C-alpha positions in Angstrom: -17.0 -11.3 17.7 -17.9 -7.6 17.0 -20.7 -6.9 14.6 -20.0 -5.6 11.2 -19.4 -1.8 11.5 -18.9 -1.9 15.2 -15.1 -2.1 14.8 -15.1 1.0 12.6 -17.2 2.9 15.2 -14.8 1.9 18.0 -11.8 3.0 15.8 -13.3 6.4 15.1 -13.9 7.1 18.8 -10.4 6.4 20.1 -8.7 9.4 21.7 -5.6 9.1 19.6 -7.7 9.3 16.4 -10.2 11.9 17.5 -7.8 14.6 18.8 -5.8 14.9 15.5 -9.0 15.0 13.5 -10.4 17.8 15.7 -7.1 19.7 15.1 -7.3 19.2 11.3 -10.9 20.4 11.3 -9.9 23.5 13.3 -7.1 24.2 10.9 -9.3 23.7 7.9 -11.8 26.2 9.3 -9.3 28.8 10.6 -6.9 28.9 7.7 -9.0 31.1 5.3 -9.3 33.7 8.1 -5.5 33.9 8.3 -4.9 34.2 4.6 -3.9 37.4 2.9 -6.0 39.2 0.2 -6.1 37.1 -3.0 -4.6 39.8 -5.1 -4.1 43.5 -5.4 -5.8 43.9 -8.8 -2.6 44.9 -10.5 -1.2 42.5 -13.1 2.5 42.1 -13.1 4.5 40.3 -15.9 5.8 36.9 -14.9 9.6 36.6 -15.0 10.1 33.2 -13.4 8.0 30.3 -12.1 6.3 30.8 -8.8 7.1 28.7 -5.8 3.8 27.0 -6.0 4.5 25.9 -9.6 7.8 24.3 -8.5 6.1 22.6 -5.5 3.4 21.2 -7.8 6.0 19.8 -10.2 7.9 18.2 -7.4 4.8 16.6 -5.9 3.7 15.3 -9.3 7.1 13.8 -9.9 7.2 12.2 -6.4 3.7 10.8 -7.0 4.7 9.2 -10.3 7.9 7.8 -8.7 6.0 6.3 -5.8 3.4 4.7 -8.1 6.0 3.3 -10.5 7.9 1.8 -7.6 4.8 0.2 -6.2 3.8 -1.2 -9.5 7.3 -2.7 -10.1 7.2 -4.3 -6.6 3.7 -5.7 -7.4 4.7 -7.2 -10.7 7.9 -8.6 -9.3 5.9 -10.3 -6.5 3.5 -11.7 -9.1 6.5 -13.0 -11.2 8.1 -14.6 -8.2 4.9 -16.4 -7.0 4.9 -20.1 -7.7 2.5 -21.2 -10.4 -0.2 -23.8 -9.6 
């Protein structure tokens, strides 16, 4: 029987886990160097929502939908469980 915490250490050292984590770390470090300048200093009037605004709205709506679906399933399971 492994000691407490030993299983977690073994999990974190597996090759299939370590390689993607290294890639994510590399992307996290390299991404700011590849970014464009934050702005030009000239303000332009907004005529429509930006793509990031639309993406944020879609992600928020998807998150709410997923949480509501999970809660419905949880309460349906509780309702279906036999009472002692």
